[in-house]
C-alpha positions in Angstrom: 0.2 0.2 -0.2 1.3 3.5 -0.8 2.7 5.5 2.3 -0.3 8.1 1.7 -3.1 6.8 -0.3 -6.4 8.6 -1.3 -8.7 8.2 2.0 -11.5 10.1 2.9 -11.4 9.3 6.9 -10.1 12.1 7.2 -13.0 14.2 6.3 -14.9 15.7 9.2 -18.2 17.8 8.6 -16.2 20.0 11.3 -13.7 20.8 9.2 -12.8 22.1 5.6 -10.9 19.7 3.1 -8.9 19.7 0.6 -7.7 17.3 -1.9 -4.0 17.1 -3.3 -3.8 15.7 -7.0 -0.8 15.3 -8.6 2.4 12.7 -8.6 2.0 11.3 -5.2 3.8 8.2 -5.3 6.7 9.5 -8.2 10.2 9.7 -6.8 10.8 13.7 -7.1 10.8 16.9 -5.4 7.0 17.3 -6.1 5.7 14.4 -4.3 7.7 15.4 -1.6 6.0 18.6 -1.2 2.6 17.2 -1.6 3.0 14.6 1.4 4.1 17.4 4.0 0.9 19.6 2.7 -0.7 16.7 3.3 0.3 15.4 6.3 0.2 19.0 7.6 -2.6 20.9 6.3 -3.5 24.2 8.2 -5.4 24.8 11.2 -9.1 23.6 10.7 -8.4 21.8 7.4 -8.1 17.8 6.9 -6.6 16.5 3.8 -6.3 13.6 1.0 -4.6 12.7 -1.9 -4.9 11.3 -5.4 -1.8 9.9 -7.3 -2.1 10.5 -10.9 1.2 9.4 -12.6 3.4 6.5 -12.1 7.2 5.5 -12.8 7.4 3.1 -16.5 6.6 3.1 -20.0 4.0 5.6 -21.5 1.0 2.7 -21.7 1.3 2.5 -17.6 1.4 6.1 -17.6 -1.8 6.3 -19.5 -3.8 3.3 -17.8 -2.8 5.4 -14.3 -3.9 8.0 -15.9 -7.3 7.2 -16.7 -8.0 5.3 -13.5 -7.2 8.1 -11.4 -9.4 10.5 -13.9 -12.1 7.9 -13.4 -11.8 7.9 -9.7 -11.4 12.0 -9.3 -15.0 12.1 -11.3 -16.3 9.1 -8.6 -15.2 11.7 -5.6 -16.3 14.8 -7.0 -19.8 13.3 -7.9 -20.5 12.0 -4.2 -21.3 14.8 -2.0 -19.8 13.4 1.4 -16.7 12.6 -0.5 -16.6 16.1 -2.6 -13.7 18.4 -1.3 -13.9 22.2 -0.5 -10.9 22.5 -2.5 -8.8 20.7 -5.4 -5.3 21.4 -4.9 -3.6 20.4 -8.6 0.0 20.0 -8.3 1.6 20.6 -12.3 4.8 20.3 -14.0 4.6 21.3 -17.8 4.2 19.9 -21.0 1.7 16.7 -20.8 1.3 17.4 -17.0 -0.3 20.7 -17.4 -2.4 18.7 -20.2 -3.7 16.4 -17.7 -4.2 18.5 -15.4 -6.0 20.9 -17.3 -7.9 17.9 -17.2 -9.3 17.7 -13.7 -9.5 21.2 -13.3 -12.1 21.6 -16.0 -13.9 18.7 -14.3 -14.0 20.5 -11.0 -15.1 23.7 -12.0 -17.2 23.6 -15.1 -19.2 19.8 -13.2 -19.1 20.6 -9.8 -17.7 24.9 -9.1 -15.4 23.5 -6.9 -12.6 25.8 -6.1 -9.5 25.2 -7.3 -5.9 26.0 -6.4 -3.4 25.3 -9.9 0.1 24.6 -7.8 2.7 25.0 -10.4 6.1 23.7 -10.1 8.1 23.3 -13.0 11.1 25.5 -13.5 10.1 24.7 -17.4 6.9 26.0 -17.3 7.6 29.7 -18.4 10.1 28.8 -22.0 7.6 25.8 -22.3 4.4 28.1 -22.6 6.4 30.3 -25.1 7.2 27.8 -27.2 3.7 28.2 -29.3 1.5 31.3 -28.7 -1.8 29.1 -28.9 -0.7 27.4 -26.0 -0.3 30.8 -24.1 -3.8 31.6 -25.2 -5.4 28.3 -24.4 -3.4 28.0 -21.2 -5.2 31.5 -20.0 -8.6 30.5 -21.2 -8.2 27.2 -18.7 -7.7 29.8 -16.3 -9.8 32.0 -16.5 -12.3 31.7 -13.7 -13.0 33.2 -10.3 -12.6 29.8 -8.6 -9.2 29.2 -10.1 -6.0 30.6 -7.9 -2.7 29.8 -9.4 0.0 29.2 -7.4 3.8 29.5 -8.0 6.7 29.0 -5.9 8.4 32.8 -5.6 8.1 35.9 -6.3 10.6 35.9 -9.3 8.5 32.9 -10.6 5.5 35.6 -9.6 7.0 38.1 -12.0 8.0 36.2 -15.1 4.2 33.5 -14.7 2.2 36.5 -13.9 2.9 38.7 -17.5 2.2 35.0 -19.3 -0.7 34.2 -17.3 -2.5 36.4 -15.5 -2.9 37.0 -12.1 -0.7 34.3 -9.3 -0.2 34.2 -5.7 3.3 33.0 -4.1 3.6 29.9 -1.6 7.6 28.9 -0.5 7.7 24.8 -0.5 8.2 23.5 2.8 10.8 22.0 5.4 9.9 18.3 6.1 9.4 18.7 9.9 11.2 15.8 10.3 14.3 17.7 9.2 13.6 20.6 11.4 15.6 20.7 14.8 16.3 23.9 16.8 19.2 26.0 15.4 21.1 25.4 18.5 20.6 21.6 18.0 21.7 21.6 14.3 24.6 23.9 15.0 25.8 21.8 17.7 25.4 18.7 15.5 27.5 20.2 13.1 30.3 20.7 15.8 30.2 17.2 16.6 30.2 15.5 13.7 33.6 17.4 12.9 35.2 16.1 15.7 34.0 12.3 15.2 34.6 11.9 11.3 38.0 12.1 10.1 39.1 14.8 7.6 37.3 13.5 4.4 35.2 15.9 3.0 31.7 14.8 1.9 30.7 16.4 -1.1 26.9 15.1 -2.1 24.3 15.2 -5.2 21.2 14.7 -5.2 18.0 14.2 -7.5 16.0 12.0 -9.8 17.9 10.3 -13.2 17.4 12.2 -15.2 20.2 14.6 -17.7 18.3 17.5 -16.7 19.6 16.9 -13.0 23.4 16.8 -13.8 25.1 13.6 -12.1 27.4 13.4 -14.9 28.4 16.6 -14.2 29.0 16.5 -10.8 31.3 13.3 -11.1 33.6 15.1 -13.7 33.9 18.2 -11.7 34.6 15.8 -8.2 37.3 13.6 -10.6 38.7 16.9 -10.8 38.8 18.3 -7.2 39.7 15.1 -6.3 43.2 15.8 -8.1 43.8 18.6 -5.9 42.0 17.6 -2.4 42.8 13.4 -2.2 40.4 13.2 1.1 37.1 13.5 -0.3 34.2 11.3 -1.8 31.3 11.9 -3.5 28.0 10.8 -2.2 25.3 10.7 -5.6 21.6 9.9 -5.1 19.4 8.9 -8.1 21.7 7.8 -10.3 22.6 4.2 -12.0 25.4 5.1 -14.5 29.0 4.8 -14.2 30.9 6.4 -11.5 34.2 5.7 -10.3 36.6 5.6 -7.4 35.6 7.8 -4.1 32.1 7.5 -5.4 29.0 6.1 -4.0 26.2 5.6 -6.2 23.1 5.5 -3.7 19.8 5.1 -5.9 16.8 6.7 -4.7 16.8 6.9 -1.1 14.1 7.1 1.7 13.7 10.5 3.6 15.3 9.3 6.5 18.7 8.3 4.4 18.6 11.6 2.6 17.9 13.4 5.8 21.2 11.2 6.7 23.0 12.2 3.9 22.5 15.6 4.1 23.0 16.0 8.0 26.4 13.9 7.2 27.7 16.0 4.2 30.2 19.0 3.5 28.5 20.7 0.9 25.8 19.9 -1.4 26.0 20.2 -5.2 22.8 21.5 -7.6 24.2 21.5 -10.7 20.3 21.4 -12.4 19.9 22.9 -16.1 16.4 24.5 -14.8 14.4 24.0 -11.2 11.3 25.4 -10.1 12.5 25.8 -6.4 14.7 22.8 -5.8 13.5 20.9 -1.9 17.1 19.7 -1.8 18.3 23.3 -1.3 15.7 23.9 0.9 16.5 21.1 3.0 20.1 21.6 2.7 19.9 24.9 4.4 17.8 23.7 7.1 20.4 21.5 8.0 23.1 24.0 7.6 24.7 22.7 5.1 26.3 24.5 2.4 25.1 24.3 -1.0 26.7 25.7 -4.5 23.9 25.6 -7.2 23.9 26.3 -11.2 23.0 29.9 -12.0 20.2 28.8 -14.4 18.5 28.1 -11.1 16.0 30.8 -9.8 17.3 33.3 -7.5 18.4 31.7 -4.0 19.1 32.7 -0.9 22.7 35.0 0.1 24.0 32.2 1.6 23.9 29.8 -1.9 27.2 30.2 -3.9 26.2 30.7 -7.4 28.1 28.7 -10.2 27.6 29.7 -13.8 25.8 26.9 -15.6 28.1 24.4 -17.0 31.6 26.5 -16.8 33.3 23.7 -14.6 36.3 25.8 -13.7 34.3 28.2 -11.8 32.2 25.4 -10.1 35.7 23.9 -9.3 36.6 27.2 -7.9 34.1 27.7 -5.7 33.4 24.1 -4.5 37.5 24.3 -3.4 37.1 27.6 -1.4 33.8 25.5 0.8 36.1 22.7 1.6 38.7 24.5 2.8 36.8 27.5 4.1 33.2 25.9 5.0 30.7 28.9 5.3 28.8 29.5 9.1 25.7 27.2 9.6 24.4 30.4 11.5 23.8 32.3 8.2 22.9 29.0 6.0 20.1 27.9 9.0 18.7 31.3 9.0 18.3 31.2 5.0 15.7 28.7 5.8 13.3 30.3 7.5 10.6 31.0 5.1 10.1 27.6 4.7 9.4 26.3 7.7 6.2 24.7 8.1 4.1 27.2 9.9 4.7 29.8 7.8 4.0 27.7 4.6 0.5 26.4 6.7 -0.4 29.9 7.3 0.0 31.1 3.6 -1.9 28.1 2.2 -4.6 28.6 5.1 -4.7 32.4 3.3 -4.8 31.3 0.2 -7.8 28.1 0.9 -9.8 30.7 2.9 -9.5 33.3 -0.1 -10.4 31.1 -2.8 -13.7 29.8 -0.6 -14.9 33.4 -0.2 -14.9 33.9 -4.3 
């Protein structure tokens, strides 16, 4: 059984309800966000989920989608199961076209308010590829029952000019990774005393070329020629690696937390992102981060390197390994993503949607 299946026992006559629709059980940051929001709904709300995606070939994905859409229609057709808000989690491309059907059914057939939550860092460039696409997306979102949600003020500035009014909701930090600032700093100091002089570099992400696994491996091999006592832990990757590299495949949330706590620096060389969960999680652990400048603006403690300029990455990685930054500033940069701040924001978004 999935770790958080679609159930309706959570619903209560005295509480308002939200149904999260999206890739609930699929590897990646969007599923992590769905899980955190589902397990921690705003005060006075209850939550359930409906998974619309699975791993595998196109046939498996289509069959999963068809089954999910049938289930969705059953849920909304049942007055006792029908949620007050449908919270739709969307990427771009085919994810958008699938979620548009969910949106249209909820609005046109049952007048249920929807939050269309856009996660993908590719959404803006994708809609620019075809002028007719922008028109169709604007038509789909043109309803007072729809609230379009983006991940940051950066995306609000970009997408608001193309698809109309949007609101911002930061991604949340998993509460299982949260400790007080004092506890985190104490743990960092304790770990420094316990481990040997080997520095640990971490790169995490699903097995997709856009995440930059091959680039991270090449960078590690170059830096290892100058700093011998380093190792690379890399997740979500099944290709060739090399000496000093631990290829860990996909890891559990608990293992992810342990890897973040045990690392000296996180690499995020993605070609594009919306708001990378792994950066937020690293900040909450006091872990230094180097990310590509292809990624939207990040907190001040995150070091940004030029795209695929491996010389720039090498220089910045060596500097962090030799001169680690203060954990205090890194942890402070995670504050906007603390769970209570995010929950209160969603409470406002849901309440405003219901009042329209």
